[in-house]
C-alpha positions, 0 to 999 in steps of 0.5 A: 397181968403184965408180968407174963405167965400162963393166962386164960382170956375168958369169954371174949368174942374171938375174931381169929382171922384164920383161914375159916374166918372163925368168929366165936365166943371162947376162951383163949389159953396162953402158955409160955407166950404162945396160944395153947388152945381156944376152947368153949368158955369155962371148959378148963382152967389150967392150974396156976393160970390167971384168968382175965375176964374179957366177956363182952369184948372182942379178941383179935390178933395183934395188928401188924404194921408193915411200914413204920419209922420209929426214928421219926416219932419225935418229928411230928408236925415239923415237915408240913405242907410239902410233897415227898421229895421236898419233905425229905430234903428240906425237913426230914433228912436234916432232922434225922441227921441231928439225932443223938443217942438220947433223941433216937431212944426217946423217938423209938420209945414214943413211936413204939408206945403210939403203935401199941396203944392202937393195938399194933403188936408187930412192926417192920421199921426202917430205922435211922442211919446213925444211933440205930442201937438206941432204936433197938433198945427202945423196941426191946424195952417196949416189948413190941415185936419188930423187924427193923434195920438201919436206914441205908443211904450213901448218896443223893441230892440233898442228903446231909453229909452225916447220912451219906455214909461210905457204902462199905461202912454202912454195910459193915454196920448192918452186919454188926447190928445183925450180930447184936440184935437179930433174934434178941428178946427171945426172938421178938426182934429181927434184923432187916435190910433197909436201903431207903430208896433208889435216889439215896442209894448207889448201885454198889449199895444195892449190890451189897444189900443183895449179897447180905440178904442172901448171906444172912437170910435177911428180908429187904424193905424199901420205899418204891413207886411212891410218888410220880416225881420220884419215878420221874427223877429215877428215870431221868437219872438211870434211863429206866424205871425203878422196878426194872433197874432193881430187877437187873441187880437181883433185888426182886429175887430177895425176900422183898417188901416195899412201902407204898406202891402207889404207882404200881402198873401193869408193866410192873406186874409183868416185870414181877412175873409172879415173884413174891412181893409185899406191898405195904399200903400207907394211905395217910402218908400217901394223901399228905405227901400228895402221892395218890391213892393205891389201887388195892383191888388191882394190887390184890390181883397181881400174882405174887403180891401180898398186901399189908398196911402201915402208918408210916411215920409221925411227920407224914401221918401224923399218928400211928393209929392203925385202926384209923389207917384201916378206916381210911384205907377202906374209905378211899377205895370207895373213890378209887375203885367204887363202894364195896370193892374192898371189904372190911374183912379184907382190910382187917386181913391186911392188918393181921394175917396178910400183913404178917405174910407180907413181911414173912411172919405169918407162920408165927403171928397174924391169926389166933390159932394154937401154936402161934405167938400170943400177940393179941389185942382186946377191943371194947366195941360197946361204945356209942361210936362202934355200936351195931346191931347183932346183924352188923358184921364185926369187921364193919364195926371195927373198920368203920367205927373203931379207933384207939380208944377202943383198945383195952389190952395188948399182949405180945408173947403173952405179956401185957404191954397195954393194960386197961388202955394204959402202957405197962412198960413206962410211965407215960408222963415221964416218957413224954417229958423226956421226949420233949426235952430230946426234941428241943435239943435236936432242933437246936442241933438241926438249926433249920431255916 
């Protein structure tokens, strides 16, 4: 199956995540990397199509993670016990500064594999400052769909010199990466503007980002309103809040999505004034770094806001299992907002159609409908941990009782990237051995105290 071609996924329970929230036993026909039709079981088998029996399994749109850091996949476990700003300044930035081409590629491939094994088919990724071509190569080799970009930093307390690039140089590199990678892999890879956050980007950098966003028609993704300490530092530095400052520079008038939004309040909603804004919820990272719990029902009611979900990065999660992230998102709202305030169906939407909308790709992915890309995940819910009576909502079974062990097949553009729970694009043992050597060399270069 991994070589691609026309496929019929036969007899699975299709959880379409379309506007009607269709759930039906059906065949999904894939032709030339797109969904051609969803038909009654056995209605037809086009000549030359391969049939994949998924009877008894569930077929969903591939999951969308709106905020990831593939360049941090090697750094798992190396930044424990710190809040956001100490985590960055004492560990993550020095470690990112020590990347070379080999470690960047190994990190990218490891992170992509971690995502795919939990059913993620699309990511929006803030990359690294240097060696970004290696991250793009890893994305290309993995078969993952990605909107990704070089991380932009040009100043800031605790920023290593190698990461604080001159503004013009950083923006020139963005333009060059755009030329090499935007639309690559048959349109599977898209470029992205990634100013890291206000505390590491100058006013000139933000102005350059806005100009490039309009010139190249690129989306913008950044970290914003994540931790109270971040807002305090920004206000002390600039004399106003983050959203207000960015609005004055025109950032809110780009195709903008932000990671976290934990500190989003009524004054921010008033400032947004209905303009589109993707907010990517990252509950594991928000707990680990002490940032808080985002108020999802409130954010859902803000005009213009589109909610997605993401696992963030390996040093603050510590894995990329989007099924676990969905479960945590639902459970935490029981404390934050009250039991039942955020339904399981809503959480799955954040990881599929609404998550795709938050990053501007809902016309292409996020639901199982004819004409859309054949990005699919096949789940086996017939396990002790996810067993449920027929009367139990399939959404509840997936959100509360399913993790990566349930993932059977993952297709991107109709090509299997995970087959029977195993990666198809690399030898997992060789990938891990290469990654282990790469992180050993990186730590030698970093020489952390």
